[in-house]
N, C-alpha and C positions, 0 to 999 in steps of 0.2 A: 115764318117761324116753324121749326120742326117740332113735331109732337114727340112726347117721351117714348111712345111706342116705336116711331120711326128711328129714333136715336138708338134704341136697344137693338133693332134689326141691323143697323149699320155696324155697330161694335161686334155683333155676332159674326158678320161676314168677314171682318178683319181677322178674328180669331181663327176662322176656318182656313183662311188663306195662309196664315203663319204656320198653322199645324201641317198643312200640305207641304209647304217648303221644307219644314224640319224633317218630315218623313222621307221626302225625296233625297235630302242630303245624307241621311243615315243609310238609305238603301244604296246610294252611289258609293259611299265609303266602304260598305260591306262588300259590294261587288268588286271594288278595287283590291281590298285586302285579301279576299279569297282567291284572287287571280295571281297574287304575288308568288306563292309556292310553286306554281306551275311555270314560272319564268325561269330561264337558265341562269344559274349562279356563276359569277365570275370566279375563276380559280385564284387562290391566294399565292402570292409570290413569297417564298420562304427560303432562307439560306440552307444549303445542303453541303455536308462535308463528308469526305470518304473516310471509312474506318482504316486506320493505319496501325503499324506495329512499331515498337520502340524497346530499348533496353534501359532499365532504370532500377534504382534502389529506393524503396519506400520503407517507412517505419511504422510498426504497431506500437502505440503508446499506452502505458499502464501507470496509473497513479501509484506513487511509492512514498514510503516514509524512511528516513535515514537514521541509522544508529552507528555509533563508533564500534570498532571491533571489540574493545573492552568497555563495558559500561557498568560500573560497579557502585552499588550503594555502600557508603562507609557508615557503619553503625558501631556504637560502643559495645564492648562485651562485658563491661561492668557499669554499675550505676554510680552517679556522683555529680558533683558540681564541676562545670567546665572551667578549668583554671586558666588555660591559655590556648590561643589559636595562633598557629605558626604561619599560616598561609592566607592569601586573600582569594576571593572569587576570581576565577579565570586564570589562575596561576598554573604554569606547567611544573609538574613535580615528577620526581623519579621514584622508582620502587625503593621502599624503606625510608623515605624522607618523612620526618615527623610532621604531623598535621595538627593534632590536638593533644592536650594533656588534661586529664581529669584529676581532681584533688585526690592524692593517694594516702592521706594521713590515716584514714580509717583502715585501709588495707595494710599499711605499715604496722599499725597496732595489732591487727589480726596476725601478722607474721610474728610479732613479739610474743603474743599469747601462744602461738603454735610452738615457738622455740622453748618457752617455759614449760609447756606440756610435755615436750620431748625430754627435757631434763628430768621432770618428775617420773616419766615413764622409764627412763634409764635407771633411775634410783630404785624403782620397784622391781625392775628386772634383776638388778644386782642383789637386792635383799632376798628375792625369791630363789636366786641361784644359791645363795648361802644356805638357805633352809634345805634345799634339795641335797646339797653336798654334805650337810650335817647328818641327814637322815639315811643316806645311802649305806654307810658302814654299820649303822645300828640294825638296819634290816638284814644286811648280809650276815651279821653275827646273831641274828634272830633275837635281838634284844627287844625289838618292837615289831609289830606286824607291818606288812607292806601297804596297809591302807593309808597310814599317815604319809608314806612316801608318795603314793599316788596323788593324794590331796595336795601335797606341796608341789608336785610336778605340774598339776593343773593350774595352780596359782602362778607358777613360773611361765607356763605357756600363755596364760592370759596377760601377764606383764609384757612378754615379748610382742604379743599382738597389739597391745596398747602403744608400745614403742613404735611399731610400724605405722600405726594409725597417726601418731603424732608427726612422724616424718612426712606422711602424705599430706597432712594439714599444712605443714611448712611449704611443701612443694606447691600446693594449691594457692597459698597466700602469696608466694613468689610470682606465680602465674598471674594472679589478679593485679599485683603491683605492675607487672609488665603490661597488662592490658590498659593501665591508666595512661600510657603513652601510645597514642594511635598513629600508626604509620601508613604510608601509601602502599597499597598492595600491587600496584602496577604503575607504569609510566602513563601520564595523561594529564588532562586539564581538570582543574577543580571547578565544580559547578556552584550553584547557589548554596550559601551557608546560612540556614535559617536561625541558628542559635548564636548567641553572643556570650562572651566570657562572663561567668557567674551564673549561667543558666543551669538548672538541674536537668540532667539527661538520663534516660533509661535505655535498656537494651533494645527497645522497639523504635527508638528515635533514629532517623537518618540524618547524620550530621552534614553530609554532602554527597554528591555523585561524582565519581572519578571516571573520566572518559578518555580512552586512547583512540584518537581519531586519525592516526597515520593511515589506517585503512577504514573505509566506511562500508557498511552493509546497507543496501537499498532493498527493502522488502516490498513486494507487490504481489497481486493475486490475478489469476486467470479464471474466467468463467469456464464452465464445461465446454461450450462450443469453441472458445478460444484455445482451450487446452487440446481439443481434438485437432484444430487447425495447426497448432504448434507441432503436434506429433506427426502430422502429415507433411509438414514443411521441411523437416530435417531428417537426414538419413540415420539409420541405426536400428539395431534389434531390441534395444532397451531404452528406457528414458535416460539412463546415465550416459549411454552412447550418444543419444540425440542432443543432450545438453552440451556435450563436448564439441558437437558440430556447429553450435551457435557462434557466429562471428562476434567480435567485440561489440558491446552494446553502448548506447549513449545515455546521458542523463540530462534531461531538460529541467532547469531550475525553475523556481517559482515565478521569475520574471520572463520565462520562456527562452532565456538564453541557454546555450548548450555548454555544459561543463567541458573544459578543454581536454580532460583525461578520460579515455574510454575505459569501460569496465568489462568484467567477465561474468557471465552467468555461472554461478557456482553450485547451488544446491536447490533441491525441490522438496517440498513437504510430502510426507508419505501418504496422505489421504485428503479428500475433499472435506471442507468444513460443512457440517450438516445444516448449519444455520444460514450461511451465505451462499452455499452451493459453489464455492470457489476453492482453488488450491493455491498455496503460497509458493512463491519463488524468491530467491535471494541473489542479487548481483553484488559483486565486490568492486569498489573503486579505490584506487590509490588517492591519497589526499596529502601530498607533500607540503603544500602551502597552508594547510589548515583552514582552507576556505569553507569546507563543509563542516557542519557541526551536528551533533546529536539533536534530533527534533526537527531538522530541516525536512521539507517536503519537495517533491518534484515528480518527474515522469521518466520511467525507464523506457527507452526506445529500442525495440528489437528490430534489426534490419531485415528486409525481405527483398531478395533479388529477383527481378523479372527480366528474362531474356527473350527478345522478339515477341513481346506480349502485345495482344490487341488492346488498344486504348479507345475509350469512348468518352466524350465530354459529358460531364454531369448535367450540363444545361440541356443536352439532347435527350435526357431520360425522364421518365415519369414512373411513379409507383402505383401498383394496384395489388392490394392484399399481400404486402410484404414481398412482392416480386418487382423487379426492375425491368422496364420495357423501353424500346426505342421504336421510332417509325422509320421503316426502310422504304426507300423510293424504288418502285418497280417499273414494269412496262406501262407505257402511256402516262408516266409520271404520277401513277397512283401509289398511295402510301399504304403500308400494312404494318401493324404493330407486331413486334417480336419480343419475347422475354430473353433476357441475357443473364448469364451466370457470372457474378462478380467474385473475383478472387483477391482483390486488393484495391486500394484507392489512394489518391493524393488529394490535394486541396481542390483541384479542378477536374480530375479524371478518374474513371473507373478502369481497372484492369479486368479484362473479360476473358473467360475460358471458352464459352460457346454461345451460340445464339446469332452471332454475326461472324463474318469473315473479312479478311483484309480486302479492301476495294469496294465493299458495300457502301452505298451512299445512304446516309441517314439525315433526317431533318434536324438541324442544329438548334433552332429556336421556334417558338410558337406552337409547340406540340400540344399545348392545352386546348387549341382550337380545332384539332384534327380528329377524324374518325377513319376507321378502316375503309378503304375503297375510294376515299376522296382524292381528286386530282389537284396537283399544285403546279405552280410555275417555279422550277428550281432556280435558285440563285447560287451557283457554285462557289465554294470556298476551298482554298487549298489547306491541307493538313499542316504544312510548314508554317503558313501565316498564322494559323490558329495557335500553334505551339509557341510562336514568338509572342503573340499577344497574351496567351495564357499558358505560361510554362508549367511543366510538371511539378 
């Protein structure tokens, strides 16, 4: 039978043995780990594609809001109760067509009052004329002084002025009666009518909006960098001349479909908006079928032509501090990063001004794992096959 002291010595020996094994294992692992960096790394096999040139048309897109060529608020010019509505919402109307009628009774009474005032004014003129005619010979014969004649003449002049004032009141009353029938001021479509027959309307109330949409205006804005690029893109000594050089533009609708009729860039605002830092443009589109309506949104697409332009797949690029880079394969299949200058883009490609040249071989994918000077095993890809798989 083992004594307690002998048992403690045996356990202690086992602990020492396990500790020695653990330390040896750790040392072996550390020695293997520290040896790994010194071992030669196997070069990665990565797809490589040559830089090529092509001729293509791309588009710069700008969000736009649409308005009809004529977009007029119809407001009453007199107050009163809306007696009749002659049109319905969405109706097409012609210039001069009746739209609304306001109760004209109070304005008819105002005309009657003005007519009565004119009759009284004419009577006063006649009476004053009699007094002047009666006093003239008396003054000429020096029967009375001319003071009385001057006083009578003043009364006559005041009566004549009152008659003119009464005539003006009649004309004003007639104008107000005319205003009670509200007519269309242009050809176009009737918008929403917020008031119903019997409602009291004032001069500040908009009865509806009349829109002529045979031609549509698309308003959009360019930031200062985009505006500079626009000026550099088109020939001309002035902005007006450059605008004339812009080819027909397209309109992408809210569902990303392209409106079938092309438009023309027509005007440009005179200055930049201080709040947004942008300048506004306007493009005009014909709208024969009435498909477009005021309030629609879309994107104006300005074409940009590239002739024999260098193209680089976006997948082959990476960004560093707002600059675009590619990895070019050089001697001994070692890669080197190069910045490129982008002048335009499509969904899959950048158009490049400089940084690479036609025929340069660049790494197509896996650039995130590369560093300058690393060697790779190139897996050649043809530019034609890439363009077929990923069209411009």
